[in-house]
C-alpha positions in Angstrom: -1.5 -20.3 -19.8 -4.0 -18.6 -17.6 -4.3 -15.5 -15.2 -5.4 -18.3 -12.8 -1.3 -19.3 -12.6 -0.8 -15.4 -11.7 -2.7 -15.4 -8.9 -1.4 -19.2 -8.3 2.2 -18.3 -8.3 1.4 -15.0 -6.3 0.2 -17.1 -3.9 3.8 -19.6 -3.7 5.1 -16.9 -3.1 7.7 -17.4 -7.1 8.9 -14.3 -8.8 10.2 -16.0 -11.8 7.2 -17.8 -12.3 4.9 -14.4 -11.9 7.2 -12.8 -14.2 7.2 -15.4 -16.9 3.2 -16.0 -16.5 1.9 -12.1 -16.7 3.9 -11.9 -19.9 2.6 -14.4 -21.5 -0.5 -13.2 -20.6 0.4 -10.0 -22.4 2.2 -11.4 -25.1 -1.0 -13.8 -25.6 -3.4 -10.0 -26.1 -4.8 -10.6 -22.8 -6.5 -7.7 -21.6 -4.5 -5.7 -19.4 -6.7 -4.7 -16.4 -8.1 -8.6 -16.0 -3.8 -9.4 -15.6 -4.0 -7.0 -12.9 -7.4 -7.6 -11.2 -7.8 -11.2 -11.5 -4.1 -12.2 -10.9 -2.3 -9.6 -9.1 -4.9 -7.6 -6.8 -7.7 -10.9 -6.1 -4.3 -12.7 -4.7 -3.1 -9.9 -2.9 -6.6 -9.7 -1.1 -6.1 -13.5 -0.4 -2.9 -13.0 1.4 -4.8 -10.7 3.6 -7.0 -12.9 4.4 -5.0 -15.6 4.9 -2.9 -13.2 7.4 -6.4 -11.9 9.2 -6.9 -16.2 9.5 -4.0 -17.0 11.1 -3.0 -18.6 8.0 0.4 -16.8 6.9 2.2 -14.8 8.4 4.2 -11.4 8.2 7.4 -13.1 6.0 4.7 -15.0 3.8 3.2 -11.1 3.4 6.4 -9.9 2.2 7.3 -12.6 -0.2 4.1 -12.9 -2.0 3.8 -9.1 -2.4 7.1 -9.4 -4.0 6.0 -11.9 -6.1 3.2 -9.8 -6.5 5.3 -6.7 -7.8 7.8 -8.8 -10.1 4.4 -8.3 -12.5 3.3 -5.3 -11.9 6.3 -4.0 -13.0 5.9 -5.7 -15.8 2.3 -4.3 -16.3 3.1 -0.7 -14.7 4.5 0.6 -18.4 1.2 -0.2 -20.2 -0.7 1.2 -17.4 1.0 4.6 -17.3 -0.3 4.8 -20.6 -3.1 5.6 -19.8 -5.5 2.2 -19.5 -5.1 1.8 -15.6 -8.3 3.3 -13.4 -6.5 3.5 -10.7 -8.0 3.2 -7.3 -7.0 6.4 -5.8 -3.2 7.7 -4.6 -1.6 6.6 -1.2 1.4 8.9 -0.2 3.0 6.9 2.7 6.0 7.3 4.9 7.7 6.5 8.7 7.6 9.5 10.5 10.2 12.6 11.5 12.4 11.0 13.4 11.9 7.1 13.0 14.3 5.4 10.5 11.9 1.7 11.1 11.1 0.6 7.0 9.7 -2.8 7.3 6.1 -2.6 8.6 5.7 0.8 6.1 7.4 -1.1 2.8 4.9 -4.2 3.5 1.5 -1.9 3.7 3.0 0.7 0.7 3.4 -3.1 -1.4 -0.3 -4.2 0.1 -1.8 -1.3 -1.0 0.1 -0.8 -4.7 -1.2 -5.0 -4.7 -5.1 -3.5 -4.0 -4.5 -1.6 -6.7 -3.8 2.2 -5.6 -0.6 4.0 -6.8 2.1 5.1 -3.9 4.5 7.3 -3.4 6.5 6.2 -0.8 8.4 9.1 0.9 10.8 6.3 2.8 11.8 6.7 6.3 12.4 10.5 8.9 10.0 12.2 6.6 8.9 15.1 7.7 5.6 16.9 7.7 5.6 19.2 4.9 7.3 16.6 2.5 3.9 15.1 3.3 2.3 17.7 2.9 4.5 18.7 -0.4 4.1 14.7 -1.7 -0.3 14.8 -1.3 -0.6 18.2 -3.2 1.5 17.4 -5.4 0.0 14.2 -6.3 -3.1 14.8 -5.8 -3.2 12.1 -3.0 -6.1 10.5 -1.6 -4.6 9.2 2.1 -1.6 10.1 3.6 0.3 6.6 5.6 2.0 7.2 8.9 4.1 5.2 10.7 6.5 5.0 13.5 7.9 2.1 15.5 9.0 4.3 18.5 6.8 5.8 20.8 9.3 9.2 20.9 8.1 9.7 17.4 4.5 9.2 17.2 4.3 13.5 17.7 5.5 13.6 14.9 2.1 12.2 13.5 0.1 14.7 15.5 2.4 17.5 14.4 2.1 15.8 10.2 -1.9 15.4 10.7 -2.2 19.1 11.8 -0.2 20.8 9.0 -2.0 19.0 7.2 -5.5 19.8 7.7 -3.9 23.7 8.3 -2.9 23.2 4.9 -6.8 22.4 3.9 -5.9 19.8 1.7 -9.1 16.8 0.6 -7.3 14.1 1.8 -7.2 11.6 4.7 -4.7 10.6 7.4 -4.4 7.4 8.6 -2.0 6.1 11.2 -0.2 2.6 12.2 2.4 1.0 14.2 3.4 -0.8 17.7 3.3 1.7 19.6 0.1 3.4 17.8 -3.8 2.5 18.7 -7.2 4.1 17.4 -7.8 5.6 20.8 -4.2 7.6 19.4 -5.5 8.6 15.6 -8.8 9.8 17.4 -6.8 11.8 19.9 -4.8 13.3 16.7 -7.1 13.6 14.6 -6.5 11.2 11.9 -8.9 9.2 9.7 -7.9 6.3 10.7 -6.0 3.6 12.2 -4.6 0.1 10.7 -4.1 -2.3 12.9 -1.7 -4.1 10.4 -1.2 -4.6 6.7 -4.4 -6.1 5.6 -5.8 -3.5 8.0 -4.5 -1.1 6.3 -5.5 -1.3 2.9 -9.5 -2.3 3.8 -9.4 1.4 5.5 -7.6 2.9 2.6 -10.5 1.0 0.3 -13.2 2.7 3.1 -11.3 6.1 3.0 -11.6 6.2 -0.7 -14.6 4.3 -1.4 
């Protein structure tokens, strides 16, 4: 048994092996943070790099993220006891009027896989809900997703609402119709072109 086997199982999209190996490492008394960081998080970093280089595509990223979550589900109750050194908290959701969630779900899983606490508000989320969740969870970043051009104004509404609420939180946007130029236009703190890009952006903003 080794943490490397967990890493390999995530890259092989093998949920069952990730679960059994993660439990085995815990039973052997190995450090939870080492299992999390070296087994699960580092595997998702590798997945992000492989996606960026064209070796993996969205379906494979989703499968790897699901495998990672299988291991994370075992660790979470123990991490919640206070042993986790979380990187920060991210509130994520698809903006008001938009019901698309595949991209949002992938970004959510990748960010969680990078060691952040994620509060996923789902789809069709209004600006007040984003502000409330960010305030209650002391979020570091709010991530806004949209797939419809008609819902892009809801991103601006949310960014404005966050600023008016005076929250010390960064806002980032992503989705097919948006761009860095649009992020600049509405006053968001960043734009992620894809899931690995969003993870890198969050790491940079929270560092």
